[in-house]
Every structure is written in structure tokens, then in C-alpha cells.
N, C-alpha and C positions, 0 to 999 in steps of 0.2 A: 527218642524222636519227639519233637514238640507238637503239641496239639493246637488247632486253631481256636481262637477265643470264642466262647459261646455267642450265639447271635444276640442274646439279650444284653450281654456285656457291651457288644459293639453298638447296639442301639442306645444304651445309656451313655456311652462315651460320646457318640455324636450329639446326643441331647445336651450333655454337659458343655461340649465345645460350642454348640450353637447358642446356648444360654450365655456363655462367656462372651461370645462375639456381640450378642445383643446388648448385654450390660456395658460392654466397652463402648459401643456406639452411643448408648444413653449417656455415659459419662462425658463423651466428647460433645454431645448435643447440648447437655445442660451444664457444661463445665464452667461457664462464666456466671459467677454469682449474681452480678447485677441484672443480667438478663433473666435468670431464673426467678429472682426476687420480683422483677417487674411482671413476669408471667403470673406468679402467685397473687400479686396485687390485682391483676385483671380478674383472676378467679374469685377474689373477695368482693367483687362488685358485679355479680352476675345479674342478667336480666332474666327473672324467673319465668316469664311467659315463654321465652325462647328455650329455657331449660325444660319446661314442661313439654314443649314441642319436640325437643330432642328425645326425651324419654318416650313420648308417645310414638315417634317414628321408629325407635329401636324396638319397642314392644310389638308394634305392628309388623315389623320385618320378621320377627320370630313366629308370630301367628301366621304370616304369609308363607313362611317356610313349612310350617306344619300343614297348611292347606295344600301346598305343592306335593308334599309326601302323601297326603290323603288322596289327591287326584291320581297320582301315579300308582299307588297301591290298588285303587279301585280298578284301574286298567288291567291289573294283574289278578283281579278277583278277590282281593282282600279288603275288608272294611274295618278301619280303626277310627276312633273318635278324634275330633279336632283337639280336645283338651289333652288327651294322652299324648298325641303327637307334638303338641306344644311343649309338654314336659320333656319329652325325649330330645327335642330340638335344643332346648336350653342345656340339658345334660350333655349332649354331644359337644357343644361349644366348650364346656368346662373340661371335658376329656381331651379335646383337640388342643386346648391351650396349655394343659398342665401335665399330660402323661406322654412319655416317650413312645415312639413307634407309630407316629402319624403318617398317613391317614388310616392305617390298618386298624388301630385300636378303636377309634370312634365308629368306624364302619362295622366292626365286629360287634360292638355294643348295640348299635342300631339294628343290626341283623338279628341279634338275640332277642331284642325287644319286640320286633315284628313277629318273630316266630312264636314267642310266648303268648302273643295275642291273636294267634290263629292263622297268620300268613304262612303259606307254604315256603319251602326253601327257595324254589324257583322264583316265586313272586317277590320275596324279600330281596334276593340278590338282584333281580331285574330292576326293582324300584331304586335300589341304591345306585346301581350303574347308570340308570336313566337320569336320575337327579343330578349326579355328578357331571354328566355330559351337558345337560340342560343349563346347569349353573355356569359351566365353562363358556358355553355359547353366549349366555346373557352377559357375563363379564366381558367377553370379547367385544360384543356389540357396544357396551358402555365405554370400554376403553377406546374403541375405534371412534366413537362419537367425541370422546374427550380429545383425541388427537386432532380430529377435524376442527373442533372449536378452537383449540390452541393454535393451530396453523392459521385459521381465519383471523384470529386476533393479532397475529404477528404480520404486520403490513408487508406485503411484497413477497411473503414466503408461501410457496405452494408446492406441496410434495404429493403429487397425484399417485406416484408409485407406491408410497407408504399406505395410502388409503386403499388402493387396489389390492395390495398384498393382504391387508386386514380383511377386506371383503371376501377374498378367496379363502382365507382361514376360517371365517365364520360360516361360509357356505359349505366348506368341506366338513366342518364339525356338524352342521345340520344334516348333511347327507349321511354321516356316520350314525347319527341318532335315528334316522329313518331306517337305515340298513344295519341295525345292530347285530343282525345275524352274522355279518362279515367279521365284526369285532369279536363276537362270541366264538366263532370258529378259530379266529386267531388266538384267543385265550386258551382254547382247547389244545391248539398246537403247542403253545408255550408249556402247558401242563405235561404233554407227552415228551417234549424236549427235556424238561426238568427231570422227569422220571428216568429217562435214558442216561442223562449225564450225572445226576446226583443221587438217584434212587428215591427222591422225594417229589411229590407226596407219595406215601406208600400205597400198596395195591388197593386196600379197602377205601382209604380216603381219596385216592386218585379216581376210583370208579364213582364215588359219590360226587366229586366235583364235576366229572364228565357228564354224569346223569343230570345234575342241576343245570349245567350250561346248555344241555340239549333241551331241557324243559323250558329254559329261559328263551330259547330261540322260537318256541311255539307261541309265546305271548305276542299278540298282534299290536302294532302301533302304526296308525295311518299318518299321512302327511298332516292332516288336520289336527290330530292328537299331538303331533310333534310341535306344531306351531302354538297350540294351546299351552303345552308344558313350558316351552321356551319363553313365551310371553309372560307367564307367571314368574318364572325364574328371573327374567329381566326386571319385572316390576319390583320384585323383592330387593334387588340391587339398587334400584332407583330410590326405594324407601330408605334404605341404609344410607344412600347418598344424601337424602333429605336430612337425616340425622346430623351429618357433618355440616350441612348448610346451617342448621339450627344452632350448632355449636358456635359458629361465627357470631350470630345474633346474641347468643348468651354471654359472650365476652366482649361485646360491642366492637367487633372487628369488621373491617370492610371485606366483602367477599370478592376475591379476584376471579370473576366469572370466566375469563379466558383460560384459566389454568386449574380451577378447583376440581372439575370433573376428571381431568387427567391425573391430578394428584391423588384423588380418591381411587381411581382405577389402578394406578401403580402400587399404591399402598395395599390394596387387596391382593394383588398378585404376589407381592413379597410376603404378605401375611400367610400365604399358602405354602411357603418354603418349608419342607418337612424337617430340616435340621435346625431351625430356629423356632422354639416354642412360641406360638401365637405371633410370630414376627416381632417379638419384643426388641425394641431398639431400632430395628430396620424399618418398621412401619413408621415409628415416630420420626426417624431421620428422613425417610423419603417424603413423607407428608410435609414436614417443616421446610426442607430444602426446595421442593417444587413450589410451595406457597410463597416463600420468600422470593424465588426466581420470578414469579408472576406478580410481584408488587406488594405483597403483604409485609408489613414491618416485622422484624424478627421477634420482638416481644409478643405482639398479638398472635403471631403464627404459633409460637410456643404455647401460649395460653389455649389456643384452639386445639392443638394437638393433645395437650395434657387433659383437657376436659373430654375430648372425643374418646381418648383411650381409657379414661376413667370409666366412662359410660359403657363402651363397647368391649372392653377387655377385662378390667379388674372387677367391675360390678357384675359383668356377665359370668365370670368365674365363680363369684360368691353365690349368685342366684342358681347357676348351673349345678353346683355341688349340692345345694339345698334340694334341687329337683331330683338329683341322683338318690339322695336320701329318701325323698318322698316315694320315688319309684320302687326302691328296694323295700320300703315299709309296706307298700301296697302288695308287692309280690309275697312277702312273708305273711301278711294278713290273709291273703287269698289261700295260701298253703295251709295256714292254721284252720281256716274255715273248712277247707276240703277234708283235712284230717279229722276234724270234729264231726263233720257230716258223715264221713265214712264209718267212724266209730259208733255213731248213733244208729246207723243202718245195721251194723253188725250186731249191736245189742238187741235191736228190735227183732232181727231175724233169728236170734238164738233161742 
């Protein structure tokens, strides 16, 4: 009798297939040599003031994300420093972009980080869930605004139904954030169903998960707190959008205002697809295609996409893995100090 392939093998297989799809799209996108040469020529004549603005916006978005985590963790009774949360934000990006199994792996890493720094299991899990929902609402709002602006710029085209559907989705997500207890009860039911059907998670782990979900339901979150968290999440997306706008200035390209916000929103949605690491290829393709559709010439559009992804993807990976190294070094140093201190106490007491 054949056995089912291990879950890890399936995860790596999907990761490899997603990477192959992304690379194939990259080859199609940058396949014409003269256009790619033209884009690199644009990158060799950067406006460094706009480059500085793009760097500053991207750095500010990471600090803003750290601040969002700090706010949500405090609601759950945990207090972590802004500097440490900035480090883990950068580390999370590197993990999300390079390690198969997203979003579970980066969420597990962040959960462990919160726990190591004194947050309870319920507080850490609640914070991760709340931030994910708030980010989704913020992105939905921005994408909805991008659709409205794009429709307004298209003379004679009015799609009220699309806007209404978008508003309903945003309001439903907001209600879900306020009534997280319903979502948590649903997750508890999923755990029970999984145990009956597959036998996993096993008894001890299953009881721990149920206990954590029950404690998460006890953490309060008012409508005012919800609005506060969603506004921060939306502002972070806007700052990241500002980074894209600065990339246009950096390569001396004209900004297609009617379509740039829509292009940004779509690219962020496809970047979150779990089977394509970091949305490689798909993000570049969606950004370039929408920018060209709204009036940007192909060579400047490619230059903008290349510079934006260099900053927000490749550089973020390098900095993120450096942060992972810094975090692990701090953890080991703290363990060494603890062992040394315990040893000194034992010697003094003997």
C-alpha cells in the first residue's frame, strides 16, 4: 500500500512550482532585450532625492508595522519595545519571502518571538490574528479607493455595484474584527472537526489550542480600539504606497495617478499568494501591466518595477536575514548570561 507524501514534501513541491511560475513570468516580462536595456539605462540616472524618499518611506513602513504590533500587544497585556518589534518585522518579511509554508512559518516565528519576551500564548496568538485582520481591512480600503479613482479617471464609466460590494466586504471584515469571538469559536470548531476526521491535533496539543482560543476570546477590543488599529494598518499601507510613488520620481517617470493606487493594491494582493514566494514575477507582472494600461510607457514602467522590487523585496530579504541573525545572537547572549549568573549563584551558595 502506498503512503501519502509527507506534508513538508508537498509544501516544498508547491513552493518550487510557485517559484517556477514566478520566474517564467519574469522571463516573459523582461524577455525583450532592448526594453530591459532601456530600463537599466533609466536606473543608471536615478534622482537621488527621490531614492532617499523611497528608502525613508520603506523604513517608516517597517517602524509603523512594529508600532502596530506594539499597540495590539498592549491591548492583550504584553509590553515589548519598539526596537525589538522593528527587528522581528524585518525578520518576518525575510521568512515570508524565502521559506516555504507561508503564512504559517512567519506567524510561528513571530509567535515564538512574542512568547520569549514575556507575552502569554493567548496574547501572542490574539495579536497575530488581530493584526492580520486589520491589515486585510486596510488593504481592502486602499484597493477600494484605487478602484474608485481608476473608475473616476475613466470618462463615462461608473460601476456603483463594484464600489458597494467593496464597501460591504470592508464593513464585514470590520465587524469580524470587533466580534473576534465568533471567529475564534469557528476556529475551535475547526480544531474539533480535524480531531474527529484526522486525529490531529492530538489530545494534549488539541487541549492546549482550545485553551488558548478560549483565553483569546477573553481579551477585550472595543469599536474605538478597532478603528484605532485599522487606521494604523491603513496608514502603513499608504506609506508603502508612497514608496512606490517615490520610485517614479527616482527613475524620472510620470505617475499615472488614475491607476497607480490600483496597481499597488493589486500587486500587494498577489504578493500574499502563499504558493508564489514573495509574489516573485507575479508582482512585477501585475504592476507593470496595470501601469502601462494607465499610460506609463513600457520602459519607464519596467524601471519603476525593478527599482521598487529591489527596495521592497531583494533588499528587504537581505536586511531581514541580518535581523534574524541579530535576534538569534541576542537570544544566545541572554542564555549565556543566564547560565553564567546561575553558575555564580550556585558557587556563592555552596
